[in-house]
N, C-alpha and C positions, 0 to 999 in steps of 0.2 A: 511647703505648702503653698506659697507663692514665692516669686522670684526675689531675692534680694533687691531692694531699691540698688538701683546704679550709685550712687552716692547718698550718702547718709545724711538726712535734714541736721540743720544746727541744734534743734529741741527736740526732745522726745515725747510722746503723746501720754506715757506713762513713767514718771521716774519715783522710785522709793530708794530712800536712802536710810541703812542702818534700822529698818524696822523693826519693833520688838512688839511681841503681844503676850504678857506675864498675865495667869490667874491666881488670885491669890490678894491678902488683906492690905499687903504693903508692895504694891511690884513694881513702882519707881525706884524705892530705894533697895528693893533684890536687883534690881539689874544692875545698881553702882557695887554692889560686892560679887559680884557672878565672876569666875576666872575662867580664862579660855578655855583649861585642860578640864574643867566640871561638865560631866556628862547631863544631862536632864533626869535621869535617875537619882545622882546625885544631889544635885539641886532643890529635886523633890523633898529629899531624906532629910535634908540639913535645915531647908527654908518652909517647908509646905507648902510651895507655891509653885506652881506648875509652868513652864515655858512652851509656849505654843508656837510662837516666831521668835526667832534667833541672830537679830542682828542682820537682816536681808536687806540687800541694795541689787536692784537691778532696772534695765531701761529697757521700752519697748516703743518702736518708731512707727509711725504713721503706715498702717496697710499692712504690719507684721503680726504673725499669728507667734505669741510665746507660750510653750506648753509648760506646766509646772506639775511633773511627775514626782511622785511617791508612794509608799505602803499608806495603809489607814494607820492614822496616829502620826502621818509626819508633819504634819501644820501646814499641808497647800491649802485646804480649805479656810482656815483658820485666816492665813494670809489672802485669799482672794475675798475674802467678807471684811478685811481690814482695808483693803483698796479701795472699796466703795464707803465704807463706813458702816457696814451692817454690825461690825464690830468695830470697837473704838479701838484702834493699836495704843498699848502704852507709851511707847515713845517712837521717835524717827518722823520721817518727813515723805510724805504721799503728795507727789506734784501729779495733777491732771490737766492738761491743757495751760498748761502755767499757771495754776490756782493751788496753792494748797491745801489739799483736802481737811488736813487735821485741824485748820482753824477756821474752818466754814461754820457759821450758825444753820440754824435749822433750815430757814428759808433758804441760804444758798446750795444746802445738801438737796433741798426739795427739787431744785431747780436743775441740779448736777443729776440725778436720777430721772427727772422727766423729759430733761433732750439729750443731756452728752452721754450718759452710760446705760445700757440695759445688761440685765442678769438670768442668766437661762439657768436653771436649776436643774438637780437630778429628777423630782419628783412632780416635775410639771408645772403644778401650782397653776392648773386652769381652775375657773368659775364651772361647778358642775350645773349649775343652773343656767348657763348663758351658751346661746350657741357658739360653735367656732368662729363666726363673724365678729360677733360681740366681745369673745375673748381676746381676739387680735386688736380688735378696735381700744381695748381698755385704756392702753396708755394714751392714745390719743381724746378718749374722753375724759380722762384725768385732765389733760392739757388746756380744755374748752375746746375741743375743736367739734366744731357745728357736725352735726350726726350725717349728712349725705357727705360732707367731704372725707370725713373718717372714715365712713363705709366703702367710699371710692379706692382709699387708699388699703383698708385690709382687703380688699378683693385683690388687689394687685399683689399684696403678701401672700396671700393664701394661694395664687396663682403661682407665686415665684419660686413657693415650697412646695408646689406640687401635689396639692391637695384642690384642686377646681373639681367643683362640684360638690363640696362638703360644708359649703360656707351656712346652711342652715341645721346643720346636723347639730347634735350635741357630744361631748367629751364621750359618754360613757360609750357611744355608738362607734368608737374610733378604737383602734387597735393601740397599742403602746408607743409604737414607731410614727404614727398618725397624731397622735395627742404631742411627742415630742416636737414633731412640725410644727403645730401649733403654738406650741410655746417658741419656736425659733422666729415665727412670723409675728408672734407678739412682740418681741423685743426686735425685729426689724423694723414695724409699723412705723416707731417714733424717729427715724432715722438716724440711729445713735451714732456717734464718731466712735465711740467703742465698747466692745460687747466682753461681759464675764461669762465664762461658763464654768460652773461648778458641778463636776462630771456628770453631765448631761445624759450622757448613753451609755451610762454602766449598769443600768437598770434593764436595759434591753437583749433582746436575745442577740448571738452572736451576728447573726444573718443580718437582721434589722439594724445591729449597731454600724456595721460596716457601711450598710445602706445608707446610714444617718451621717458617717463619716464624708462619703462620697459628696453628699447632699450639702455638707458645709465648705467642702471643697470647691465644688461649683460654684456656690453662693462667694465665697472669697476671691475667686476668680474676676466675679462680676462686679461686687460691691466693697472690696480692699478696705475692710474695715481693721481697725486696732483692735487684737483679741488676746484676750489673757484666756487660756483654757488648763482647767483641772483635771486630771486623769489619774489614775494607778495604774494603768495598761501602757506598758511601755512602746508596743507595737503602735499603739494609738498614737502616742506622742510624736513617734519617726513620721507616721504617717500626715498626722496635720501640722507639728510643729517647722517652722522657718528656726528659731531657738528653743531650746530645751534646758529647763533647769532640773535637775534632781536634786531633791528634799529628804531629808534625815534628820530626826530629833527636831526638827524646828529650823534646822540652816539648810542652806544648798551646799551640795556636795561637790557639784560643778557642774557649769553649764555651758553649752556650746550648741553649734549645729549638729542634725543628728547625724553628718558623715565625722565631726570632731567626735563626737562621742563613742560612736562604734571604733575608730581607728586608737584614739587614744584616752582610755579611760583612765582617768588619774587616781582611781581606789578599787579595792576589791568590792565594795559596794556597788560601784559602777559597772564593772566588770561582770558581775551578777546578771545584770540586767542585759548589757550589750550581748553576752556569748552566743544566746539566741535570736538576735537580731536578723531579719533576711536581708542580708549585706547585698545582693542583688540590686533589690530595690532602695537600698539606702547610698550606697558608694558611689561615686561619679567615674567618669573617664579617666580625671584626673588621679584617681586612686593607683589607678592599675598602668598608667602611663610611663613607657620609659624614653628616655631622652634618644635620639638620632645621634649615634657615633660622629666626631667633627668628622668632615671632607663626606660622609658617606652620603648615599643620594637620599631623598627621599622616597619614603615608600609609595608605590603606585599600587593603588586599589581604586575602584569604581565605586566604594563605600568611603564617604568622610565623616568622621566622627568632630562634636565638639568637647573641649573637655568638661563640661556640665552636665553630659548627659547620663543619665543613669546607667549603669552598669546592664539593666536587664533591657535596656533597650537596643545594645550594642552586641549582646550574646547571639542572638543569628546571625550578624555580618559575620563576627570570629568564628563560629562554627562552620561557616559556608566556603569559608578561605583559607588557604594555606599560607597566605601572604599577608604581611606586616599590613595594616589600617592606619592611615596617618591621623594625627589629632590638627586640627588647625584653629585657629583662635577666629573671632568674626569679622578679620581683615585678611584671613585665607593664608596667614600665614603659620608655619609648620612649628608645633611647641612639641611633638615628641611621635609616638605610634605606642599601639596596643596590637597584641596579639593572642591567641591561645593562651600560652603560658602564661603572660603579665596577668591576664583577666583571672586565670584560676587561682594564681598565686595571692590574687587580693580578695578572692572570695574565700578562700581557706584560710587566712593568716590568723 
Protein backbone atom coordinates (compact mmCIF):
# COMPACT_ATOMS: atom_id res chain seq x y z
CA UNK A 1 0.00 0.00 0.00
CA UNK A 2 2.79 2.39 0.94
CA UNK A 3 6.46 2.17 0.05
CA UNK A 4 8.56 0.35 2.60
CA UNK A 5 10.77 2.69 4.60
CA UNK A 6 14.32 3.01 3.31
CA UNK A 7 15.61 2.03 6.73
CA UNK A 8 13.63 0.28 9.43
CA UNK A 9 13.25 2.40 12.58
CA UNK A 10 14.92 1.15 15.73
CA UNK A 11 11.62 0.43 17.47
CA UNK A 12 8.23 -0.62 16.08
CA UNK A 13 5.05 1.32 16.81
CA UNK A 14 3.34 -1.96 17.72
CA UNK A 15 5.14 -5.03 19.00
CA UNK A 16 3.34 -8.22 20.02
CA UNK A 17 5.18 -11.15 21.53
CA UNK A 18 3.70 -14.61 22.16
CA UNK A 19 0.15 -13.28 22.56
CA UNK A 20 -2.49 -15.80 23.66
CA UNK A 21 -6.21 -15.42 24.15
CA UNK A 22 -7.94 -18.46 25.63
CA UNK A 23 -11.62 -18.60 26.59
CA UNK A 24 -12.58 -20.79 29.53
CA UNK A 25 -12.40 -21.18 33.31
CA UNK A 26 -8.63 -21.67 33.71
CA UNK A 27 -6.99 -20.19 30.60
CA UNK A 28 -3.50 -19.62 32.05
CA UNK A 29 -3.11 -23.19 33.24
CA UNK A 30 -4.36 -24.50 29.91
CA UNK A 31 -1.70 -22.56 27.97
CA UNK A 32 1.06 -24.27 29.93
CA UNK A 33 -0.32 -27.71 29.12
CA UNK A 34 -0.89 -27.24 25.36
CA UNK A 35 1.44 -29.25 23.13
CA UNK A 36 2.54 -27.82 19.77
CA UNK A 37 0.94 -30.64 17.79
CA UNK A 38 -2.49 -30.21 19.40
CA UNK A 39 -5.14 -28.66 17.19
CA UNK A 40 -7.70 -26.15 18.37
CA UNK A 41 -10.41 -28.83 18.12
CA UNK A 42 -8.37 -31.26 20.22
CA UNK A 43 -7.75 -28.62 22.88
CA UNK A 44 -11.46 -27.86 23.07
CA UNK A 45 -12.32 -31.56 23.31
CA UNK A 46 -9.80 -32.33 26.07
CA UNK A 47 -9.97 -29.12 28.13
CA UNK A 48 -13.25 -27.37 27.32
CA UNK A 49 -11.31 -24.21 26.47
CA UNK A 50 -11.34 -22.31 23.17
CA UNK A 51 -8.05 -20.95 21.86
CA UNK A 52 -8.76 -17.64 20.11
CA UNK A 53 -5.17 -16.48 19.60
CA UNK A 54 -2.23 -18.86 19.90
CA UNK A 55 1.28 -17.53 20.50
CA UNK A 56 1.17 -14.72 17.93
CA UNK A 57 4.15 -12.37 17.50
CA UNK A 58 4.58 -9.49 15.05
CA UNK A 59 5.90 -5.93 14.66
CA UNK A 60 4.41 -2.97 12.82
CA UNK A 61 6.60 0.05 12.11
CA UNK A 62 5.57 3.67 11.72
CA UNK A 63 3.67 4.29 8.50
CA UNK A 64 3.21 0.62 7.64
CA UNK A 65 -0.04 -1.17 6.92
CA UNK A 66 -0.06 -4.65 8.46
CA UNK A 67 -2.96 -6.79 7.26
CA UNK A 68 -4.18 -9.83 9.18
CA UNK A 69 -6.13 -12.04 6.81
CA UNK A 70 -8.08 -15.18 7.64
CA UNK A 71 -11.41 -16.94 7.34
CA UNK A 72 -14.21 -16.55 9.89
CA UNK A 73 -13.18 -18.00 13.24
CA UNK A 74 -9.45 -17.74 12.54
CA UNK A 75 -8.91 -15.38 15.49
CA UNK A 76 -8.10 -12.20 13.59
CA UNK A 77 -10.75 -9.99 15.22
CA UNK A 78 -9.89 -11.35 18.66
CA UNK A 79 -6.26 -10.45 17.98
CA UNK A 80 -6.91 -6.84 16.97
CA UNK A 81 -9.24 -6.33 19.94
CA UNK A 82 -6.51 -7.67 22.20
CA UNK A 83 -4.04 -5.13 20.79
CA UNK A 84 -6.22 -2.26 22.05
CA UNK A 85 -7.39 -4.28 25.08
CA UNK A 86 -11.01 -4.19 24.11
CA UNK A 87 -10.44 -7.84 24.92
CA UNK A 88 -7.79 -8.75 27.49
CA UNK A 89 -5.18 -11.16 26.18
CA UNK A 90 -4.57 -14.14 28.44
CA UNK A 91 -0.78 -13.85 28.24
CA UNK A 92 2.00 -12.31 26.20
CA UNK A 93 3.30 -8.82 25.65
CA UNK A 94 1.70 -6.00 23.65
CA UNK A 95 3.85 -2.87 23.33
CA UNK A 96 2.44 0.31 21.77
CA UNK A 97 4.71 3.33 21.56
CA UNK A 98 7.07 1.78 24.07
CA UNK A 99 4.35 1.09 26.67
CA UNK A 100 3.11 -2.33 27.72
CA UNK A 101 -0.64 -2.28 27.09
CA UNK A 102 -1.11 -5.41 29.20
CA UNK A 103 0.11 -3.52 32.30
CA UNK A 104 -1.94 -0.34 31.79
CA UNK A 105 -4.55 0.68 34.35
CA UNK A 106 -7.94 2.08 33.35
CA UNK A 107 -6.72 5.67 33.22
CA UNK A 108 -3.76 4.81 31.01
CA UNK A 109 -5.99 2.76 28.70
CA UNK A 110 -8.39 5.66 28.39
CA UNK A 111 -5.55 7.97 27.42
CA UNK A 112 -4.28 5.45 24.89
CA UNK A 113 -7.67 5.23 23.19
CA UNK A 114 -8.28 8.98 23.34
CA UNK A 115 -4.98 10.11 21.90
CA UNK A 116 -2.90 7.34 20.34
CA UNK A 117 -5.11 4.55 18.97
CA UNK A 118 -8.40 4.74 17.05
CA UNK A 119 -10.50 1.82 15.88
CA UNK A 120 -12.85 1.49 12.91
CA UNK A 121 -15.44 -1.29 13.02
CA UNK A 122 -17.50 -3.15 10.43
CA UNK A 123 -20.83 -1.85 11.76
CA UNK A 124 -19.85 1.86 11.61
CA UNK A 125 -20.95 2.52 15.22
CA UNK A 126 -22.36 5.98 14.45
CA UNK A 127 -24.76 7.80 16.76
CA UNK A 128 -28.03 7.95 14.78
CA UNK A 129 -29.33 11.00 16.69
CA UNK A 130 -26.20 13.06 15.99
CA UNK A 131 -25.33 14.84 12.78
CA UNK A 132 -22.29 13.83 10.76
CA UNK A 133 -20.18 16.64 12.16
CA UNK A 134 -21.04 15.68 15.75
CA UNK A 135 -20.21 12.05 15.07
CA UNK A 136 -16.85 13.02 13.61
CA UNK A 137 -16.12 15.43 16.48
CA UNK A 138 -17.12 12.94 19.19
CA UNK A 139 -13.58 11.86 20.08
CA UNK A 140 -12.50 15.47 20.40
CA UNK A 141 -15.53 16.16 22.57
CA UNK A 142 -14.47 13.33 24.88
CA UNK A 143 -11.01 14.87 25.03
CA UNK A 144 -12.55 18.14 26.21
CA UNK A 145 -11.71 20.14 23.09
CA UNK A 146 -13.67 23.41 22.85
CA UNK A 147 -16.64 23.27 20.47
CA UNK A 148 -15.38 25.73 17.86
CA UNK A 149 -12.00 24.00 17.60
CA UNK A 150 -13.46 20.50 17.38
CA UNK A 151 -15.96 21.57 14.71
CA UNK A 152 -13.14 23.10 12.67
CA UNK A 153 -11.15 19.88 12.93
CA UNK A 154 -14.21 17.77 12.13
CA UNK A 155 -14.97 19.85 9.03
CA UNK A 156 -11.43 19.26 7.78
CA UNK A 157 -11.75 15.51 8.27
CA UNK A 158 -15.15 15.44 6.57
CA UNK A 159 -13.62 17.19 3.58
CA UNK A 160 -10.59 14.88 3.66
CA UNK A 161 -12.75 11.75 3.31
CA UNK A 162 -14.80 13.24 0.49
CA UNK A 163 -18.00 14.19 2.34
CA UNK A 164 -18.03 17.94 1.87
CA UNK A 165 -21.59 19.23 2.14
CA UNK A 166 -22.82 16.38 4.35
CA UNK A 167 -21.74 17.68 7.76
CA UNK A 168 -25.28 18.66 8.85
CA UNK A 169 -26.96 15.44 7.75
CA UNK A 170 -27.82 12.44 9.92
CA UNK A 171 -26.35 8.95 9.37
CA UNK A 172 -29.66 7.50 8.13
CA UNK A 173 -29.52 9.96 5.23
CA UNK A 174 -26.20 8.49 4.04
CA UNK A 175 -25.39 5.34 2.10
CA UNK A 176 -23.38 2.54 3.70
CA UNK A 177 -20.18 3.70 2.03
CA UNK A 178 -20.74 7.26 3.15
CA UNK A 179 -21.40 6.11 6.71
CA UNK A 180 -18.11 4.23 6.71
CA UNK A 181 -16.39 7.41 5.55
CA UNK A 182 -17.88 9.14 8.59
CA UNK A 183 -16.45 6.40 10.79
CA UNK A 184 -13.06 6.88 9.17
CA UNK A 185 -13.24 10.65 9.61
CA UNK A 186 -14.13 10.18 13.28
CA UNK A 187 -11.11 7.93 13.79
CA UNK A 188 -8.81 10.43 12.05
CA UNK A 189 -10.17 13.49 13.86
CA UNK A 190 -8.19 12.80 17.05
CA UNK A 191 -5.01 12.46 14.95
CA UNK A 192 -4.05 9.02 16.28
CA UNK A 193 -0.68 7.45 15.63
CA UNK A 194 -2.30 4.06 15.11
CA UNK A 195 -5.48 2.97 13.33
CA UNK A 196 -7.02 -0.46 13.94
CA UNK A 197 -9.54 -1.65 11.34
CA UNK A 198 -11.76 -4.65 12.10
CA UNK A 199 -13.19 -5.75 8.71
CA UNK A 200 -14.47 -2.21 8.08
CA UNK A 201 -15.53 -2.73 4.46
CA UNK A 202 -16.90 -6.29 4.53
CA UNK A 203 -20.57 -5.21 4.79
CA UNK A 204 -20.34 -2.95 1.74
CA UNK A 205 -21.29 -3.73 -1.83
CA UNK A 206 -18.28 -4.72 -4.00
CA UNK A 207 -18.06 -1.42 -5.92
CA UNK A 208 -18.38 0.66 -2.74
CA UNK A 209 -15.88 -1.61 -1.03
CA UNK A 210 -13.29 -0.98 -3.72
CA UNK A 211 -14.01 2.73 -3.51
CA UNK A 212 -13.31 2.66 0.22
CA UNK A 213 -10.10 0.73 -0.35
CA UNK A 214 -9.01 3.40 -2.82
CA UNK A 215 -9.91 6.06 -0.28
CA UNK A 216 -7.84 4.42 2.44
CA UNK A 217 -4.88 4.07 0.07
CA UNK A 218 -5.18 7.76 -0.81
CA UNK A 219 -5.39 8.82 2.82
CA UNK A 220 -2.43 6.68 3.79
CA UNK A 221 -0.24 8.32 1.15
CA UNK A 222 -1.07 11.66 2.78
CA UNK A 223 -1.17 10.80 6.50
CA UNK A 224 1.26 7.86 6.88
CA UNK A 225 -0.52 6.27 9.82
CA UNK A 226 0.47 2.97 11.40
CA UNK A 227 -2.34 0.57 10.51
CA UNK A 228 -3.46 -2.91 11.49
CA UNK A 229 -6.20 -3.99 9.09
CA UNK A 230 -8.34 -7.12 9.54
CA UNK A 231 -9.99 -8.77 6.54
CA UNK A 232 -11.17 -12.15 5.24
CA UNK A 233 -10.64 -11.05 1.62
CA UNK A 234 -7.22 -11.92 0.18
CA UNK A 235 -7.54 -9.52 -2.75
CA UNK A 236 -8.26 -6.71 -0.27
CA UNK A 237 -5.23 -7.78 1.76
CA UNK A 238 -3.04 -7.65 -1.35
CA UNK A 239 -4.28 -4.17 -2.26
CA UNK A 240 -3.81 -2.63 1.17
CA UNK A 241 -0.98 -4.42 2.93
CA UNK A 242 2.69 -3.62 3.09
CA UNK A 243 2.93 -6.92 4.96
CA UNK A 244 0.28 -9.61 5.36
CA UNK A 245 -0.19 -12.25 8.04
CA UNK A 246 -2.36 -15.22 7.08
CA UNK A 247 -4.09 -16.60 10.17
CA UNK A 248 -5.65 -19.99 10.82
CA UNK A 249 -6.96 -21.48 14.07
CA UNK A 250 -5.51 -18.63 16.11
CA UNK A 251 -1.99 -18.84 14.63
CA UNK A 252 -0.03 -17.03 11.94
CA UNK A 253 0.60 -19.51 9.14
CA UNK A 254 2.80 -17.17 7.08
CA UNK A 255 3.82 -13.52 7.19
CA UNK A 256 5.33 -11.58 4.30
CA UNK A 257 4.90 -8.93 1.64
CA UNK A 258 2.16 -9.54 -0.94
CA UNK A 259 4.81 -10.53 -3.48
CA UNK A 260 6.49 -12.97 -1.07
CA UNK A 261 3.20 -14.70 -0.32
CA UNK A 262 2.26 -15.06 -3.98
CA UNK A 263 5.70 -16.25 -5.10
CA UNK A 264 6.49 -18.51 -2.15
CA UNK A 265 3.42 -19.84 -0.34
CA UNK A 266 4.72 -22.08 2.45
CA UNK A 267 1.64 -24.26 3.02
CA UNK A 268 -1.29 -25.63 1.06
CA UNK A 269 -3.53 -23.30 3.07
CA UNK A 270 -1.64 -20.23 1.84
CA UNK A 271 -1.51 -21.63 -1.69
CA UNK A 272 -5.29 -21.88 -1.72
CA UNK A 273 -5.52 -18.12 -1.26
CA UNK A 274 -2.70 -17.13 -3.61
CA UNK A 275 -3.59 -19.29 -6.62
CA UNK A 276 -6.18 -16.78 -7.87
CA UNK A 277 -4.22 -13.66 -6.91
CA UNK A 278 -3.99 -10.95 -9.59
CA UNK A 279 -0.28 -11.55 -10.20
CA UNK A 280 0.19 -8.58 -12.53
CA UNK A 281 -0.98 -6.24 -9.77
CA UNK A 282 1.14 -7.91 -7.07
CA UNK A 283 4.42 -8.99 -8.67
CA UNK A 284 7.14 -6.50 -9.41
CA UNK A 285 9.59 -6.30 -12.28
CA UNK A 286 12.12 -7.95 -9.98
CA UNK A 287 10.12 -11.20 -10.17
CA UNK A 288 10.39 -11.28 -13.98
CA UNK A 289 13.88 -9.82 -14.39
CA UNK A 290 16.63 -11.84 -16.09
CA UNK A 291 20.36 -11.20 -15.62
CA UNK A 292 22.36 -9.70 -18.46
CA UNK A 293 24.85 -12.34 -19.65
CA UNK A 294 28.46 -11.56 -18.80
CA UNK A 295 30.03 -9.42 -21.50
CA UNK A 296 26.77 -8.82 -23.32
CA UNK A 297 25.75 -5.22 -24.09
CA UNK A 298 23.05 -3.61 -22.01
CA UNK A 299 19.75 -3.80 -23.90
CA UNK A 300 18.95 -0.52 -25.65
CA UNK A 301 15.33 0.55 -25.45
CA UNK A 302 13.60 3.90 -25.03
CA UNK A 303 11.64 2.38 -22.14
CA UNK A 304 13.49 2.06 -18.84
CA UNK A 305 11.90 0.33 -15.87
CA UNK A 306 12.63 0.13 -12.16
CA UNK A 307 12.74 -3.23 -10.34
CA UNK A 308 9.97 -2.22 -7.92
CA UNK A 309 7.43 -1.31 -10.61
CA UNK A 310 4.41 -3.61 -10.79
CA UNK A 311 4.20 -5.87 -13.82
CA UNK A 312 0.88 -4.35 -14.86
CA UNK A 313 2.68 -0.99 -15.22
CA UNK A 314 5.26 -2.32 -17.67
CA UNK A 315 3.10 -4.72 -19.68
CA UNK A 316 2.20 -2.04 -22.28
CA UNK A 317 5.93 -1.40 -22.84
CA UNK A 318 6.67 -5.11 -23.18
CA UNK A 319 3.77 -5.66 -25.57
CA UNK A 320 4.86 -2.78 -27.79
CA UNK A 321 8.43 -3.90 -28.44
CA UNK A 322 10.34 -6.97 -29.58
CA UNK A 323 13.52 -5.89 -27.85
CA UNK A 324 14.50 -6.46 -24.21
CA UNK A 325 13.88 -3.61 -21.78
CA UNK A 326 16.65 -2.72 -19.31
CA UNK A 327 15.92 -2.67 -15.59
CA UNK A 328 17.85 0.11 -13.84
CA UNK A 329 18.27 1.00 -10.19
CA UNK A 330 18.04 4.51 -8.72
CA UNK A 331 21.63 5.20 -9.78
CA UNK A 332 20.83 4.14 -13.38
CA UNK A 333 22.95 1.02 -13.04
CA UNK A 334 21.71 -1.95 -15.06
CA UNK A 335 20.34 -4.78 -12.90
CA UNK A 336 19.00 -6.97 -15.69
CA UNK A 337 16.29 -6.96 -18.33
CA UNK A 338 12.72 -8.05 -19.00
CA UNK A 339 11.02 -9.15 -22.18
CA UNK A 340 7.74 -10.72 -23.22
CA UNK A 341 8.87 -14.21 -22.32
CA UNK A 342 10.12 -13.34 -18.83
CA UNK A 343 6.97 -11.41 -18.00
CA UNK A 344 4.66 -14.17 -19.22
CA UNK A 345 6.63 -16.76 -17.27
CA UNK A 346 6.22 -14.71 -14.10
CA UNK A 347 2.48 -14.29 -14.68
CA UNK A 348 1.68 -17.95 -15.31
CA UNK A 349 4.11 -19.63 -12.88
